[in-house]
N, C-alpha and C positions, 0 to 999 in steps of 0.2 A: 585384709589381703586384697590385692588388686585382682580384677577379673582376668581370667586367662582365655585365650583364643587358640585353637588348634588349626594350623594350616596344613593342607595335604596336596602334594603333587602326585597324581596317579601314575600307575605303571602304563606301559604301552602294549596294545595288542596290534600286531601287524606282521607282514611277511618279512620285513627287515627293519632294523633300527640299530643305531650306533651312538655311543656317547661322544658326540663331536662337540665338546665344550657346551653340553646342554645343562643349563641351570634355569630354574623357574624364576627369572628376574622379576616378573610382575609380583609374585608372591613375596619375594625378598624385599622389594621396595615397600609393599603393603605392610610387611612385618615391622619395618623400621618406623613407618608412619604411625601405626597403631601404638607402638611403644612410646613414641613422642606424646601420645595423648592418653597415656596411663594404663594401657593394657599389657599384660604379660603374654608373650607370644611363644608358642611351641611349634615345631615343624616335623612332619613325617614326609620326607622326600623319597617316594618309592623308586626313584631312579638314581638314588645315591649309591654308587658302586662301592664307595669307601665307608659306608656305614659300619660301625664296629660289629654289629650282628651279622652283616653280610660277609665280612672278612673272616669271622671265626666259624661260621656255620655252612657257608656255601662256597664252592670253588670260584675264585675270581677269574673273569675273562682276561684275555690278553690285553695289555695296556702299552701305550707308547710313552716315551720319555716326557712328552708334553702333557701327559695326564689324560688324554683321550683314550678310549678303549671300548671293549665289548661288554655289553650288559650280560648279567646272568639271565638265562632264557629257559623256558619250558614250552614244549609243543602243546598247543591247545586245539580244540575243535574249531574248524572254520565255520563262520556263519553260512547259512544255506545259500545266500546270494553270492558267495565267493567260492562255492564248491568247485567251479570250473577252473579255478586258477591252479596250475600244476606246481604249487609250492607249499611248503609247510607254513602254518600260521603259528605265531609264538606269543607268549606273554614275556615281555622284557621288563626286568626290574625285580623288585622284592617279591618273593613267593607270597601267596595270599595268606599262608599260615603265619608268616612273620608279621605282616601288616596287622593281622588280627591280634597278635600278641602285643604289638606296640600300642594299638588302640586300647586294649584292656589295661595296660600299664598307665596310659595317660588318664583313663577314666578313674582308676583306683587312686592315683597320686593326687589328682585335683581335677574333677570333672569340669571340662571347659564350658564357658558360657555359650560358645557356638563353634562349629567347624566350618571352615572355608575351604572349598575344593576348587582347584584350578583346572583348566583344560587347554589343550593345544589344537592339534589337527581335528577337523570335523570327523574324519573317518576313524579316529581313535575313541569315539564316544562310548563304545561298549565297556572299555576299561574305566571310564569316568562313571558310568552308570553303576558298574559293579562296586566301585569304591564308595559311592554314596550309599548303596545298599548295605555294604559291610559296616560303614559307620553307624547306620541305623540299627543294625543287629547288635553292635557293641555298645552303643550309646543311644538307646531308644528315646530318651527324653531331651536330647540335645538338638537344637535347630541346626540345619545344614544349609549353607549357601553355596552357589555355584557361580563362577565367573570364568574369565579367560576367553580365548579366541573362538572356540566352538560355541560358547554361550552367546557371544556377540554376533557371530555370523549366522547362526541358526537358532535363535532364541525359542521359537515355538517347538522345534524338535527337542531341544534341551529340556524345556519345561515338561513336555509330555513324556519323555523317555527317562529322565533322571529324577524328576519330581522333587526338586529342591524346595526348601521352605522359602528361599529367596533367590532370585536370579538377577545377577548384575550384568548388564549388557553394555556398559560404558567403561570409561577409564577413570572415573572420579573415585578417588580414595575417600573423599568426604562422605560419599553415599554409603560406603561400607561402614565408616565410623558412625554415621547417623543410625544405621540399623543396629549396630552393636550397642550404642548408647540407649536405644529404645528397649532392647532386651534387658540391659543392665539397670534401667530406670535412671539413667544419667541425663542431666540437662546441661547444655553448654551452648555458647554462641559460635556458630559456624561461619559467620560473615567474614571474619578476618583470617581464616585458615587457608594457607596457600595450597592450591590443588593442581597446579600445572607441573609438568615433568621437570621444568627447569628449577623447581623448588623442592623436588623430592629429596629425602635424606639418603644417606649412604645405605645401599642394600645390606640386609642383615645376614651377611655371610658368616657371622659368628655362630649362627645356629647349626653349622656343620662342625663335626668333630675333626674331620680331616679334609683338607683341600689340596689338590695338585695344581689347580689353575683357577683364575678368576675370569668370569664372563661378564663383560661390561658393555654399556652403551653410552655414547656421548650425545645421542640425539634420538628422537622419535619421528617417524614419518619419512616421506620421500617427496622430492619436487616433481617426479615424473608420474605419468598416468598410464601405465601399461595395462592393456586390456585383460591380461591374465592374472594380475597381481592384486592382492587385497590390502596392500599397504595404505592406499588412500581411503579405503572403506573403514579400516581400523583406526587410522590417524589422519584426519583431513589436512592438517598443516604440519610442515616441518618445524620441529622444536629442537634447538641445539643448546646444550648446556654451556655455560661460560667456561672457556678453557682453564682458567685458574681454579674454578670450583671443581672441575673434573679432576685435575691433577691433585688437588687437596684430598678429594674423596678416594682416589686411587691409592695415594700414599697411606691413608688411614687403613686401607684394607690389606696392603702387602704383608704386614706382620702375621696375618692369619694363614699365610702360606708357609710359615715357619721362619724362624730367625736364621740368618746367615745362609740363605739359599744361594746356590751357585747361579741359578736362573729362576726368574719369576715369570711364569707363563700367563699371558693375558690374551684373551680372545675378544675381539670387537664384534658385536652382533648388530651393529647399526644397519638399517636399510639403505642409508645414504651417507656413509662415513666421510666421503670426500667432498660433499656438497659445500659450497661457499668456503672453499679450502683456505683462502687467505685469512679469514677471520676465525677459522675453526680448527681444522686438523693440522694446519701448518704451525700455529702457535702451540698446540698440544704436543706435537712431535718435537718442536724445538725445545720445549721444557723437558720432555723425556730424555732428549739427547744430553741436556745439561746435567740431569740426574745421573746419567751413566758416566759422564765425563768427570764430574767433580765429586760425586758422592760414591761412585763405584757400583751403583745398582745395575745388575744385569737383567734387563727387561727383554723379553722375547714376545713378539706379537703375532697373532694369527687372525686371518680374515676369512672365516668359512662362508660368509655371505658374499655375493658378487659385488665387486667394486666397479663404480661407473668410470669407464675409461676416458670419457670426455674431460674429467677433472684431473687426469694424471698428466702433469708436465714434468720437466726435469727436476724442478725443486721438490715436488712431492715425491717423486721416485727416489731421489737422493736421500731425503729424510726417512723414507721407509727403509732404505738399505742401512742407513746409519743407526736406525733403531732396531735392527735385527728382526724385521718382518720375515717370518719363516714360512708363511703360506700366503700366496697371492692368488686369489680367485677372481677372475675378471668376468663382468656381466656382459657377455657378447650376445648370446641368445641366437642370432641369425645373421647371415651374411647379406651383402647387397644383392646377391643373386635372388633373394626372396623379399622383394620390397614390401609385400603385404605384411610380412612378419616384422619388418623394420617399423612399419606404421603401427602395428599392434604393440610394439615396444616403445611407443611415443617418440620414435626416431632418435632415441637417446645415444645411439652409437652407429657410426658408419665403419666400413672396412678401413678407411683412412684413419679414423679416430683410433681404431684397434691397432693399426700398424704403428702410429705415433706413440701410443701408450707403451706398447711392447718394446719399441726402440729405446724409450726413456728408461724403462725398467732394466733392460739388458745393459745399457750404458752405465746404470747405477750399480751393476754387479750381480743382478739376479740371474740364476742359472735356469735352464729349462726344467729341471727337477723341482723348482720352486714356483713355477708359473703354470696356472691352469686357467682355462676359459670355459664358462658354462655355455652349453648349447641346448636349446629347448627342443624336445622331441614330443611327439604325441599331440601336437596342436590340431584342432579340428580341420581336416582337409589338408594337412601338411604332407608333402610327398617325401619319400626316402631320398629322392634326388636333391631336394632342398636341404635336407639334413646332411647328406654326404658333401654337398658343396661347402656348407658351413664348417664341417669337420676338416675338410681339406685346407681351407683358408687358415684355420687355427694351427694345424700341423705344419703347414708350409712356413709359418712364422716362428716355428720352434717352440710352440706352446702346447702343453698337454690338453687334450680334450676331456672335459668333464660333462657327461650327459646329464641333463636335468629333465626328468620325465614330467610332463605337464600334469597338473591336477586341477580339475574343474573346481573353482572356489565360488561359493554362493556370494552374490552381490557384485561380482565382476562382470564386465561387458561380454566376455566370452562364455559365461557359465551356461546360459540356456542353449546357445548354439552347440556347445560341446556335448551337453546331455542328449540333444537330438542326434548329433552325429554318431555318438557311440551307443545310442539306444539305452541310456541308463535313466533310472528314476531320479529326478533332481531332489526328491525329498528323502532319499536314502543315502546318507553320508558315506556308508561303507563303499558305495560304488564311485565315490570321488577319489579313491586311493590311486595315486600315480603308478603304483606297482601293477595295476590290473589293466590299464588302458591298452597295453600291447596285446592283451588277450581278447580285446573287443574290437580292434581295428580290422575291418573286413577287407582292407586292401593289402595289409601286410600281416603275414602269419607270425605267431609268437616265436616260432623257430627262426624265421628270417630276421626278426629283430634281434634275437639272441646272437645270431651270427654276426650281425652288425656291431653289437656290443663287444664281441670277441675281437673283431677287427680293430676297434678303437683301442682296446687294451694293448694290442700288438703295436699300434702306432705310438702309443705312449711309452711303451718299453724301449723303443728306439731312442726316444729323447732322454729317458732316465739313464 
């Protein structure tokens, strides 16, 4: 019998969370990689809204036709350092009693060689720590490893708080394989095993019993160096998968959404989907268009992450329209009125770039209800006047404003400055939560900022 490994995607503890095409892609790529090298892989995704046990035992949250929707939630106690925030704190995802049941079944069926736990936002670490503790209660003799974004950005904190048997702080899949082989007493030659993103196998979406959408990436990394973003910290170089390979892998996954679907929903989660467009996204979208035209596949694409407007020309916009991109979110961040924040954004977009991109998208047929632009708020020292100016530029171009509240991220150039500005402990990730900065800003009251958010909603309703 082959050795089995259990992968776990923890729940979320936060003031707000929504299943916006959220899938643990890192775990799914790792699952396929481990299968390639002889391991049986099982998955408990605590954020799987369509897990059979969730559907039969707990009331489902509202869902949209594209598959996104609300998580099952329970109000939980706020950590002491968040007691001042005038909002409820929730556990999002599977209730703890269901996770414990699933762990018990896994242990009884075939106790795994090891459990690998993933992590995302640094300020979600209490859910990660609780998950590791629960695994240890249910499987006291099984080694537990921790990886993911939190583990990479704050390794010392993750080691001290979660106390895993092994902490993985990089992107190497071979490192994980080597640890498992050591536990299993397996010896193999690792010299010729491909470990770069461009060679990763198809993510193991077959581990889910029901899927409404696929979340995919065509690349890792970003060519820009924004002072507030961790993309360069997590992935120093841009890696793009060969367009033909991406199409082949996408086609292999589509049947998992069900046969004879009217529409196949696919979300791109790249940090820089449009970079090097001529050799990357343009050939990808040209092939997708051919699949629709000659085979009849009805593909619909979504882009929750901000798209870099510098790369949007008429050809790109027309291909996006022809391929039924249903959600366009543009990475605007700040207007020319605030040059210091343009510089913090690596000068990746000007107001003229924004206007050109929007004109191309509108000429391609996109409506205001389909177009949104991210504006950063809560940057250290940022004034409400600067935010208002950026919001007005977006609205005047007939694009909806999507406020993106800044979160201090360890390892980024703005991190230490932000922690000083807001008087937060840089070693306490709970205080890095973007939901709480409005309560810490001494220049703008929480109520004032809430009124501004209400104003933005009114502006957007006009466009819708």
